[in-house]
N, C-alpha and C positions, 0 to 999 in steps of 0.2 A: 636629300634636304624637301621637307615640304615648298608648298609656295601660297602663300596664305589665298583662305578661299577655297581651300581642299576641300574634298568633299566629308574624309576625312575630320580635320581638325571642325568641323560643327558641331555641335553640342546644347538636346534642348535641356533650356535655364527653363525650372519649376520656377512655381512662385507658390507665397501660404494664401491664399485664396483662389481656390479653385472653381469647376464650372457646381459641382455641388452645395459652398459659399452661396454661389449668384442664383441657383433657381431659388437655393430659401428666402433670400431678399426681397427675389419675384411671386416669390410663388407659384412657379409653376415647371416646370421642365424641359432643358431644350430638343429637338429634333428636327429634322428638313421633310416636308410636306416636300413633295417632289412628281410637280406634274408631268405629267406629257396627255402627248393627244396632236394631229396634227393639222398644221395652220390655219386657223376659226374653229375652230371644236370648242372654242367658249376659254382656252387656258386661263391666260390675263383677266377677264371678265371675275371665273369663280375664284384665280389668289385675290385681286383683292376685295373685293364681294363678302373671302372669306380671315381677309385682315380687318373690314370693317364689325364680322361677329366679334373675335377674339380681343377686336377691340370697347366692343363695347361690353364686354366684362371685363375688361379689365384688366387684356395677355396681353403680350408686348410682343409684335414679331413682326417681321420686315420681308417683304418678297423682291426678289429674282428675278429680276422682268426678262426674260433674253433675247430680249429686241434692245433695253437698257442698258443694257452690260454691252454693247456691242457699238454706244455709243459712249462706254467708255473705260474699261478693264480690254475688255474685246475688241476696241478697230483695227487694233493690227490684227486686227482673223478676216481675210476670207470664207469660202462656202464651199470652199474645199476636199475634199474625205479629212484629209491628215487635224486641218485649220478647224472639224466638228470635230474632230477628239477634241481637240486642246481646246476647246470652248468648257467644252461639255466639264473637261477634269478640273477649270481654273470653276468652272463655276462650282462644281464640285466643293472646294479647299474651302471656299469661299462661307457657301451654306453649312461643313462645316466649325470653320469659324463662329458663327455666327446661330451652330448650338453650341456652338464649344462655351455661347457670352452666357447660356442659361434661355437665350431665344427660342421664339417658334419662325425658325428661317420656310419659308414659301418658298420655291424655283419652278418658274412658270416657264418652261421651255417646249419644242417639237422630240427633245432629242429624243434622235429616231433609232434608235439602237440600243440593243442588248446590253452588251456590249458595256455602252460605254453610263450607264444608267447603274446596270453591279457595279461599272469600278465606282459613283455614285457612290451607293448602298457598302461599300470596304469598308468604309473611309468611318461610315460609322457603327456602332454596339447594335444588333439589328435594330433592334426594337425601334432605336433612333430616326430612319428609312421608313418615313408613310409614302409607296409610291401609288399617288394616284392617274391613271388609267379612262384621261375622255375619250370612250369607247360613240363617238358622232359618225355617224356615215361620212365618206370623202362628197357625198351627194347633197351633204344639208350645209359639209365646209365651206363645199364650193358653189353653191345654192349663195351663202354667208359675203363670203371673196373682199369682204372692211377693205384690204387696200392690193387689191388687184389685181392680187398672185398670183391666183389660179387661170385666167385670164391672160396673165403673160408669158407663163409657161403654156398653156396651150397652145400660145401661138409660136409658143417655140423660140418666146425672146427670154426665157430664164431657165436653163441648165439647168438637173439635181433638183430636180423642186419634192420636195416629203409629195407622196400619193399620189405624184403623177409620172416624177421616171422616175426615182427614185424610189428604195423602200423604206417604207413603219416596217419597226417589230410591235405588235404592241406585245405584253410584258401578258408573262404564263403565270406566274404569282401577283401579281398586284395587292393593296391593301384595302385600297375600296375603285370598284370599277361604277362609274358613271355615265348614264348611258337612258335615253328615250326613253320613255315609258306608250306604251300600245300606239309611238309615232309620235308621240309628243315629248318633246324637249324639257326636262324642269325649268327650277327659277335660278338666275345667279342664284338667286336669297335659298334656294331649298336648297341647290348642290351644295353650299357653305356649308349645311347644318349640320350634312349630313355627316361632312370629313368633323365639323364641331363636336359631331355625337362621338366618332368615333373619335379623337384625341379626350373627349373626356370619361369615358370607358373603360381609354389606357391607361389614366392615371394623372397626362401632360399636363391638368388645367389647377393644375396641386404644388409642393411639390413635396 
């Protein structure tokens, strides 16, 4: 006898209004823009600038910010290796739902490990996951240190801090790489426009 709640008793329920219908209504295509990089690389700033650029074009987006999500959805998670994996898994699943709703979901997380980012990519059709690598040097990120985390990590008060005593695995085949030009970091607006240009070229800004 099967117990109520057994995985074998759970079935997917399809609705007559699906992703194509929602996309037609919104005049855009749902996707996930996954922004990854070191703390202080500018992920959150670029994510918000991108959302502003899309809003100005009449496109609906939503930002899933790593820190913000730890105030709610992921507030029960620590920064242990296991919980970091679960943190990314949850965000990936939520991002997939936003994309299915027809929105342009902008996920902004350090997400240091390729396997976790690849897991999120595999949740969507390949073209619908746009990985954006904030390729900023550690020296720049540490000099910014807006949250004072690098200082604490250097003092040994934070263990397992990405870029200091924990690994960051840069993307091998990201769709967009944002970096300094001759030692100068582009403005958040300029970087956001670069992402918008990619979305436009790939047809995400129309149904």
